[in-house]
N, C-alpha and C positions, 0 to 999 in steps of 0.2 A: 416250306420252300422259301427261298429268298426272292421276293417279288418287287420288281420295279414297275410302277404303274404309270402309263402315259395316257392322258385324256384331257379333254377340255369341256365337252358339252354335258348336259343333264343326263344323257343316256348312260353315262358311266358312274353316276353318283351312288346308286344303290349297291353296285358291285364293290365300289371303293369302301363303302361303309361296312359291307360284309367282310371284306378282307381285313379291315382293321380289327374286327372282333374274332377272326379265325385264328388258327394256330400258325398260319403262315407269317413270315417276317417281312414287314413292309420296309424296304431299304430306302425308298424315296418316291416322291410323286413329281412328275414333270408335266407341265401344261403350257398352253399358249399365253402370251402376254395379255395384260388387261387392255381392253379396247373401248373407245367412246361408245356410249349407248344412251338411249332415251332422248327426250327433247332437249335436255341440257347438255348432251354429249359429254357427260362425265365419264372418266375412265372406270370401267366395270371389270373386275377380275372374273375369270371363268368360274362356272359352278364348281368345277373340280378344285380350283384353288381355294375357294371359300370353304368347301367341305373338308379339305385336307387341313386347313388352319383350325377349323372347329374341333378336329380330332387330334390336334397337336402332331400332325405329320409334317415332316420337312417337305416343302413344295418349291420347286424351281420353275421359274418362267423362262421360256426361250423362244426366239424366233426361228431357230435352226437347231433341231435336235442332232443333226449330223455334223455340227461344227467340231473341228479337231479338239479344241479344249474340252468341250462337253463330252465328246467321245472318250477322252482319257479319264474324265471324272466318272463316267458310267463304268468303265473297265475296273476302276478302283472299288466301286461298290460291289463288284462280283455277284451280280444277280444270276439266279438260276432261270428265272422267267421274266421276260418283258411282256407285260399285259397291256395291250393297246385297245382303247375304247373311245371312239369319237374324238380322236386327237387332232386331226386336221393337218398333219404333216406326214410326208412319206418317210418311212424308215429306210435308211440307206444300207448299202451292202455291208459296210463294216460293222454296223450294229447287228445286222442279221447273222453275222459270222463270229460273234463273240464266243470265245471258248467256254464250254460248259453252260451255255445259255440258249434258251429257245424263245423266239419272239412269236407271240400268239395274239389273235385279234378276235373280239366279240363283234359280230356283224348282225344287223337287224333284218335278216331275211333268211330264207332257206336256200343257201347257195347250192349250185351256181346261179340260181335265179336272182335277179336284181343286184348285180354288182354295181357299186357306185355310192354316191353321197346321199341319195334320197330313196332308199329301198322301201321305207314304210309308206311314204307318199305314193310312190308308183304302184305299190301293191293294191292300194285302195282305188287309185285312179283307173287301174286296169281291171277292176272288178274281181280281184282274187277273193276267194272265200277262206283261204288258209295262208298263214305266213308263219314266222317263227324266228328263231335265233340260230346262228352258226358260230362255232369257234373254229378258226382255221390257223394253221401255221403260216406266218407271213413269209412271202417270197417277194421277188422284185416286180411282180405283176399285180396290180391292184385287185384285191379280193379273190385271187385265183389260187391261193395256197391249198394244201391238203386239208380236208375236213377232219377235225378232231372230235367234234361232237355237235349234235343238233337237238333242238327242242321245238316241237311243232305246236301251233296254237291257231284255233279258228279266229277269223275276223268277225266280230259281232255286227249284227245288221245295221245298227245306227252308229257304229264306231267311226270316228274321224281320225285323221292322221295324228293330231296331238294326243288324243286319248290312247290310241294304239301305241304310240311312242312311249308314253308313260307306263303302260301296262307291260310292254315287252322289257322295258328297263328294269322293272321290279322282278321279272323272271330271270334276269341276267345272272344273279348270284347262284341260282340253282344249276344252271348249265356250266358256269365257270367252276363251281365246286366239283362237279362230276369229272370235268376234264383234268383239273389239278390232281384229284385223287388217283385217276388212272395214270397220270404222269409220275406220281410218287411211287406207285406200285408196279410200274412198268407194264401195265396191261392195255395201253393205248394202241389202237390199230388205225392209223391215218388212212383216209380214203381220198384218192385222187379225184378232183372234180371232173365231171363230164362236160367237156367244152361244147358239145352239141346242144346241151340244155341251158347254156349260159345266156343271160339277158342283162340289159343295162338299166341303171336307175340314176341318170345324170342329175346333177344339182339343179334345183328349180330357181328361176328368177321371177321378178315381178310380172313380167310379160306372160308367164305360164299360168297366171291366174285368170286370164281373159275368158269369159263365158261366151260360147257360140250357141245361140238358141236354136239354130237349125239342126243341131245334133239330137239324137234320140234322148228321151227323158232320163233313162237309166244312166247313160253316159254322162249327162250333165250332172246328175246327182253324184256319181262317183267322183267327178272332177271337183265338185264343191267340197265334198267331204275329204278328198285326198289332198287338198291344198289349204286346209284349215289347221293351225292358224297362219301358216306361212306357205306361199305368199298371199293367200286369201283370194278366193274366186270373186270376180267383180264384173259388173255390167254398168250400164248408164241409164238414167231416167230423166225424162223431161216431160212435164205435164202437157198433155195434148191441148193445144190452143191457148196455153198460158204463157206468161211472160217470164216465168222462172227459168234460170239457167240450167243447162244440163248438169246433172248431179251423178257423181260416182257412187255406186252402191256395192258394198261388199256383202256377199251371201255366206253365212256361217253354217247354216244347217237347212236341209230340205228333205222332202220325201217324194217318191214317185206316186202319182195318183193312180188309182185302179182304173182300168179301162171299162167303165160302166156306162159310157155314153157313146152315141153314134157320132161319127165324124160329120154328119149333116145337121146335128143339133144346133139351134141358133145360139146356144150358150157356149159352144165349142170355139176356142180361139182359132181363127183361120190363118193367122200370121204368127210365125215363131216369135216369141217374146211378148205376145199380146196377152193382156189380162182378161180372164173370163169373169162371168158373173160371180162365181164363188172365190175370186181372187187367185185362182190357180193360174199358172203361166204355160202358154202353149210352147211346145218344142217341135223339132223336126218330125218326131213321132211321139205321141203321148204328151203328158203334161206333168209338171211338178208343182208342189205346194211349198212355197218358201216359209220357213219356220223362224229363223233368226237372221237378222240383217244388221248392217252397220253403215250408216251414212258417213261419207268422208268427213273426218273431224268430229264425229259423234260417238255415241256409245252403242254397244251391242243391245239390240232390242227385239222383241217379238215382231214378226212381220205385220201382224194386224195393227200394232201400235204405229208402225211406219205408215201403213195404209191410211189410218185415221188422221195422222199428222199432215200427210201430203194430199189428203182428199182424193186418193186414187179411185178410179172407177173402171167398170167394164170398158174395154176398148183402148185403154192406155197401153203403151208399149214400152217394154224394157229393151234397150238396144244392146248389141254385142259389146263385150269389153275390148 
């Protein structure tokens, strides 16, 4: 089949590589323009642009895929399938109605659950034990088109959003291959999404990383793992009775401590955010053990190394983000 690929983020890289090696004809790749990134704010092409160039695929950058001139260009390519993965632009009505062409999308959740820009993050934040991938036919409502195929996958106990993102991305070619084969053979049976089961997964911002220690330990753990590496869960630390300034602390990995102590134990933290004798952190209920942290401007490190460097002790308190 003649495939026009539209994507920008890392989530589509594995599928683009598979398509290049498949029997399908790649007519072109369309992506977002390069943007400033890093401390030097140098222009950085999208991962899809870089991958396409490595594979000698023609790749076009655009700020508006629905612009009239580009629409005419796409018509001349005569694609049979427009495959959209983490593109970042809405596909307009004229593109959706190209003669002889179907626009489909690979999404990182089991739709209709978690429609939106951050389905992988919110699945972990909400404590889901299973997620997966869905290919839908694109319509004019975000992530609401008919389901063409799904692939289910359990979320591993210590899996964070970045790790789950990468693992699901590697599963993308498997599901896309199944859907394209059914489209070729005319055996596809689209399934209308159940609106009663729909939920949202809005884009995360920096403020969504703020830790609230008065929440239950499991919820804090899910929040920390669901926001790594972006936006990163954070709290603040200031040495009790010391002169050092308040410091922002990003938490990258944690685990919930087993409930093996009485709430009346002298070692049990009485205040959410307070550090216990064993360096675990008190929560609204239960406690967590921080495993990896990153001080502002510093490098990722084991929490015990941070403890030693800052001379933390029982009774010190981490404040909310």
